[in-house]
PQR file of N, CA, C, O and H, with PARSE charges and radii, in Angstrom:
ATOM      1  N   MET A   1       1.585 -24.832  -3.627 -0.4000 1.5000
ATOM      2  CA  MET A   1       1.900 -23.357  -3.752 -0.0000 2.0000
ATOM      3  C   MET A   1       0.984 -22.501  -2.983  0.5500 1.7000
ATOM      4  O   MET A   1      -0.211 -22.767  -3.116 -0.5500 1.4000
ATOM      5  N   THR A   2       1.301 -21.528  -2.206 -0.4000 1.5000
ATOM      6  CA  THR A   2       0.383 -20.645  -1.665 -0.0000 2.0000
ATOM      7  C   THR A   2       0.100 -19.271  -2.343  0.5500 1.7000
ATOM      8  O   THR A   2       1.024 -18.650  -2.869 -0.5500 1.4000
ATOM      9  H   THR A   2       2.271 -21.313  -2.098  0.4000 1.0000
ATOM     10  N   GLY A   3      -1.085 -18.831  -2.332 -0.4000 1.5000
ATOM     11  CA  GLY A   3      -1.267 -17.645  -3.059 -0.0000 2.0000
ATOM     12  C   GLY A   3      -0.687 -16.406  -2.434  0.5500 1.7000
ATOM     13  O   GLY A   3      -0.134 -16.564  -1.346 -0.5500 1.4000
ATOM     14  H   GLY A   3      -1.835 -19.335  -1.904  0.4000 1.0000
ATOM     15  N   PRO A   4      -0.727 -15.175  -2.960 -0.5600 1.5000
ATOM     16  CA  PRO A   4      -0.108 -13.973  -2.554  0.2800 2.0000
ATOM     17  C   PRO A   4      -1.013 -13.453  -1.391  0.5500 1.7000
ATOM     18  O   PRO A   4      -0.511 -12.741  -0.521 -0.5500 1.4000
ATOM     19  N   CYS A   5      -2.325 -13.790  -1.355 -0.4000 1.5000
ATOM     20  CA  CYS A   5      -3.144 -13.355  -0.154 -0.0000 2.0000
ATOM     21  C   CYS A   5      -2.903 -14.056   0.964  0.5500 1.7000
ATOM     22  O   CYS A   5      -3.259 -13.608   2.054 -0.5500 1.4000
ATOM     23  H   CYS A   5      -2.733 -14.368  -2.061  0.4000 1.0000
ATOM     24  N   LYS A   6      -2.221 -15.334   0.837 -0.4000 1.5000
ATOM     25  CA  LYS A   6      -2.003 -16.209   1.968 -0.0000 2.0000
ATOM     26  C   LYS A   6      -0.688 -15.824   2.627  0.5500 1.7000
ATOM     27  O   LYS A   6      -0.469 -16.108   3.804 -0.5500 1.4000
ATOM     28  H   LYS A   6      -1.932 -15.698  -0.049  0.4000 1.0000
ATOM     29  N   ASP A   7       0.151 -15.205   1.895 -0.4000 1.5000
ATOM     30  CA  ASP A   7       1.553 -14.723   2.322 -0.0000 2.0000
ATOM     31  C   ASP A   7       1.434 -13.453   3.172  0.5500 1.7000
ATOM     32  O   ASP A   7       1.182 -12.372   2.639 -0.5500 1.4000
ATOM     33  H   ASP A   7      -0.027 -14.975   0.939  0.4000 1.0000
ATOM     34  N   PRO A   8       1.625 -13.588   4.573 -0.5600 1.5000
ATOM     35  CA  PRO A   8       1.643 -12.439   5.373  0.2800 2.0000
ATOM     36  C   PRO A   8       2.666 -11.376   4.977  0.5500 1.7000
ATOM     37  O   PRO A   8       2.346 -10.197   5.132 -0.5500 1.4000
ATOM     38  N   LYS A   9       3.803 -11.667   4.506 -0.4000 1.5000
ATOM     39  CA  LYS A   9       4.709 -10.639   3.843 -0.0000 2.0000
ATOM     40  C   LYS A   9       4.307  -9.933   2.733  0.5500 1.7000
ATOM     41  O   LYS A   9       4.622  -8.750   2.602 -0.5500 1.4000
ATOM     42  H   LYS A   9       4.062 -12.625   4.381  0.4000 1.0000
ATOM     43  N   GLN A  10       3.590 -10.573   1.849 -0.4000 1.5000
ATOM     44  CA  GLN A  10       2.979 -10.095   0.542 -0.0000 2.0000
ATOM     45  C   GLN A  10       1.894  -9.034   1.089  0.5500 1.7000
ATOM     46  O   GLN A  10       1.851  -7.880   0.665 -0.5500 1.4000
ATOM     47  H   GLN A  10       3.334 -11.534   1.955  0.4000 1.0000
ATOM     48  N   ARG A  11       1.097  -9.499   1.990 -0.4000 1.5000
ATOM     49  CA  ARG A  11      -0.002  -8.621   2.488 -0.0000 2.0000
ATOM     50  C   ARG A  11       0.435  -7.431   3.039  0.5500 1.7000
ATOM     51  O   ARG A  11      -0.188  -6.381   2.884 -0.5500 1.4000
ATOM     52  H   ARG A  11       1.132 -10.437   2.334  0.4000 1.0000
ATOM     53  N   LEU A  12       1.590  -7.529   3.752 -0.4000 1.5000
ATOM     54  CA  LEU A  12       2.013  -6.420   4.505 -0.0000 2.0000
ATOM     55  C   LEU A  12       2.671  -5.247   3.591  0.5500 1.7000
ATOM     56  O   LEU A  12       2.532  -4.036   3.760 -0.5500 1.4000
ATOM     57  H   LEU A  12       2.097  -8.383   3.878  0.4000 1.0000
ATOM     58  N   PHE A  13       3.437  -5.922   2.557 -0.4000 1.5000
ATOM     59  CA  PHE A  13       4.066  -4.906   1.488 -0.0000 2.0000
ATOM     60  C   PHE A  13       2.982  -4.380   0.839  0.5500 1.7000
ATOM     61  O   PHE A  13       2.975  -3.158   0.692 -0.5500 1.4000
ATOM     62  H   PHE A  13       3.550  -6.906   2.420  0.4000 1.0000
ATOM     63  N   LEU A  14       2.004  -5.063   0.389 -0.4000 1.5000
ATOM     64  CA  LEU A  14       0.879  -4.441  -0.405 -0.0000 2.0000
ATOM     65  C   LEU A  14       0.271  -3.297   0.655  0.5500 1.7000
ATOM     66  O   LEU A  14       0.204  -2.122   0.293 -0.5500 1.4000
ATOM     67  H   LEU A  14       2.010  -6.056   0.508  0.4000 1.0000
ATOM     68  N   ALA A  15      -0.124  -3.672   1.851 -0.4000 1.5000
ATOM     69  CA  ALA A  15      -0.737  -2.549   2.629 -0.0000 2.0000
ATOM     70  C   ALA A  15       0.252  -1.362   2.714  0.5500 1.7000
ATOM     71  O   ALA A  15      -0.187  -0.216   2.615 -0.5500 1.4000
ATOM     72  H   ALA A  15      -0.070  -4.627   2.144  0.4000 1.0000
ATOM     73  N   LEU A  16       1.480  -1.580   2.882 -0.4000 1.5000
ATOM     74  CA  LEU A  16       2.481  -0.557   2.983 -0.0000 2.0000
ATOM     75  C   LEU A  16       2.508   0.325   1.856  0.5500 1.7000
ATOM     76  O   LEU A  16       2.538   1.540   2.048 -0.5500 1.4000
ATOM     77  H   LEU A  16       1.837  -2.510   2.962  0.4000 1.0000
ATOM     78  N   ALA A  17       2.499  -0.202   0.588 -0.4000 1.5000
ATOM     79  CA  ALA A  17       2.513   0.481  -0.597 -0.0000 2.0000
ATOM     80  C   ALA A  17       1.431   1.195  -0.790  0.5500 1.7000
ATOM     81  O   ALA A  17       1.601   2.333  -1.228 -0.5500 1.4000
ATOM     82  H   ALA A  17       2.474  -1.189   0.432  0.4000 1.0000
ATOM     83  N   LEU A  18       0.028   0.721  -0.514 -0.4000 1.5000
ATOM     84  CA  LEU A  18      -1.002   1.408  -0.588 -0.0000 2.0000
ATOM     85  C   LEU A  18      -1.110   2.656   0.452  0.5500 1.7000
ATOM     86  O   LEU A  18      -1.785   3.625   0.106 -0.5500 1.4000
ATOM     87  H   LEU A  18      -0.110  -0.203  -0.158  0.4000 1.0000
ATOM     88  N   LEU A  19      -0.546   2.655   1.551 -0.4000 1.5000
ATOM     89  CA  LEU A  19      -0.434   3.571   2.461 -0.0000 2.0000
ATOM     90  C   LEU A  19       0.643   4.792   1.983  0.5500 1.7000
ATOM     91  O   LEU A  19       0.449   6.004   2.072 -0.5500 1.4000
ATOM     92  H   LEU A  19       0.003   1.867   1.831  0.4000 1.0000
ATOM     93  N   LEU A  20       1.594   4.240   1.557 -0.4000 1.5000
ATOM     94  CA  LEU A  20       2.589   5.042   0.937 -0.0000 2.0000
ATOM     95  C   LEU A  20       1.970   5.924  -0.170  0.5500 1.7000
ATOM     96  O   LEU A  20       2.143   7.142  -0.125 -0.5500 1.4000
ATOM     97  H   LEU A  20       1.752   3.255   1.485  0.4000 1.0000
ATOM     98  N   THR A  21       1.254   5.355  -1.159 -0.4000 1.5000
ATOM     99  CA  THR A  21       0.596   5.898  -2.281 -0.0000 2.0000
ATOM    100  C   THR A  21      -0.394   6.907  -1.851  0.5500 1.7000
ATOM    101  O   THR A  21      -0.405   8.045  -2.322 -0.5500 1.4000
ATOM    102  H   THR A  21       1.113   4.366  -1.196  0.4000 1.0000
ATOM    103  N   GLY A  22      -1.199   6.502  -0.983 -0.4000 1.5000
ATOM    104  CA  GLY A  22      -2.283   7.346  -0.402 -0.0000 2.0000
ATOM    105  C   GLY A  22      -1.787   8.482   0.319  0.5500 1.7000
ATOM    106  O   GLY A  22      -2.295   9.587   0.132 -0.5500 1.4000
ATOM    107  H   GLY A  22      -1.190   5.578  -0.601  0.4000 1.0000
ATOM    108  N   SER A  23      -0.867   8.321   1.107 -0.4000 1.5000
ATOM    109  CA  SER A  23      -0.419   9.622   1.743 -0.0000 2.0000
ATOM    110  C   SER A  23       0.343  10.648   0.813  0.5500 1.7000
ATOM    111  O   SER A  23       0.364  11.847   1.090 -0.5500 1.4000
ATOM    112  H   SER A  23      -0.454   7.423   1.259  0.4000 1.0000
ATOM    113  N   CYS A  24       0.912  10.172  -0.204 -0.4000 1.5000
ATOM    114  CA  CYS A  24       1.540  11.001  -1.364 -0.0000 2.0000
ATOM    115  C   CYS A  24       0.332  11.613  -1.993  0.5500 1.7000
ATOM    116  O   CYS A  24       0.297  12.834  -2.147 -0.5500 1.4000
ATOM    117  H   CYS A  24       0.895   9.198  -0.430  0.4000 1.0000
ATOM    118  N   PHE A  25      -0.693  10.827  -2.379 -0.4000 1.5000
ATOM    119  CA  PHE A  25      -1.935  11.229  -2.980 -0.0000 2.0000
ATOM    120  C   PHE A  25      -2.574  12.556  -2.269  0.5500 1.7000
ATOM    121  O   PHE A  25      -2.866  13.605  -2.843 -0.5500 1.4000
ATOM    122  H   PHE A  25      -0.665   9.835  -2.254  0.4000 1.0000
ATOM    123  N   TRP A  26      -2.713  12.271  -0.958 -0.4000 1.5000
ATOM    124  CA  TRP A  26      -3.375  13.335  -0.057 -0.0000 2.0000
ATOM    125  C   TRP A  26      -2.545  14.505  -0.050  0.5500 1.7000
ATOM    126  O   TRP A  26      -3.058  15.616  -0.181 -0.5500 1.4000
ATOM    127  H   TRP A  26      -2.476  11.419  -0.492  0.4000 1.0000
ATOM    128  N   ARG A  27      -1.312  14.355   0.091 -0.4000 1.5000
ATOM    129  CA  ARG A  27      -0.352  15.465   0.277 -0.0000 2.0000
ATOM    130  C   ARG A  27      -0.337  16.261  -1.099  0.5500 1.7000
ATOM    131  O   ARG A  27      -0.184  17.482  -1.071 -0.5500 1.4000
ATOM    132  H   ARG A  27      -0.895  13.452   0.197  0.4000 1.0000
ATOM    133  N   THR A  28      -0.476  15.660  -2.172 -0.4000 1.5000
ATOM    134  CA  THR A  28      -0.540  16.412  -3.413 -0.0000 2.0000
ATOM    135  C   THR A  28      -1.809  17.180  -3.571  0.5500 1.7000
ATOM    136  O   THR A  28      -1.788  18.344  -3.972 -0.5500 1.4000
ATOM    137  H   THR A  28      -0.600  14.668  -2.195  0.4000 1.0000
ATOM    138  N   ARG A  29      -2.946  16.539  -3.257 -0.4000 1.5000
ATOM    139  CA  ARG A  29      -4.296  16.912  -3.178 -0.0000 2.0000
ATOM    140  C   ARG A  29      -4.358  18.266  -2.355  0.5500 1.7000
ATOM    141  O   ARG A  29      -4.945  19.254  -2.797 -0.5500 1.4000
ATOM    142  H   ARG A  29      -2.963  15.594  -2.931  0.4000 1.0000
ATOM    143  N   ARG A  30      -3.722  18.248  -1.149 -0.4000 1.5000
ATOM    144  CA  ARG A  30      -3.696  19.482  -0.248 -0.0000 2.0000
ATOM    145  C   ARG A  30      -3.078  20.550  -0.726  0.5500 1.7000
ATOM    146  O   ARG A  30      -3.473  21.693  -0.497 -0.5500 1.4000
ATOM    147  H   ARG A  30      -3.245  17.446  -0.790  0.4000 1.0000
ATOM    148  N   LEU A  31      -2.010  20.258  -1.463 -0.4000 1.5000
ATOM    149  CA  LEU A  31      -1.096  21.276  -1.986 -0.0000 2.0000
ATOM    150  C   LEU A  31      -1.889  22.138  -3.002  0.5500 1.7000
ATOM    151  O   LEU A  31      -1.840  23.367  -2.938 -0.5500 1.4000
ATOM    152  H   LEU A  31      -1.689  19.329  -1.649  0.4000 1.0000
ATOM    153  N   SER A  32      -2.634  21.476  -3.957 -0.4000 1.5000
ATOM    154  CA  SER A  32      -3.158  22.092  -4.876 -0.0000 2.0000
ATOM    155  C   SER A  32      -4.509  22.792  -4.497  0.5500 1.7000
ATOM    156  O   SER A  32      -5.126  23.440  -5.342 -0.5500 1.4000
ATOM    157  H   SER A  32      -2.674  20.478  -4.009  0.4000 1.0000
TER
END
């Protein structure tokens, strides 16, 4: 069995989720 870190799809999904939450966070911070 391969770990989640070895799976390129999992890493891509994680990076995408992080980018999405990051952009949302910065947007809300800029608004306030």
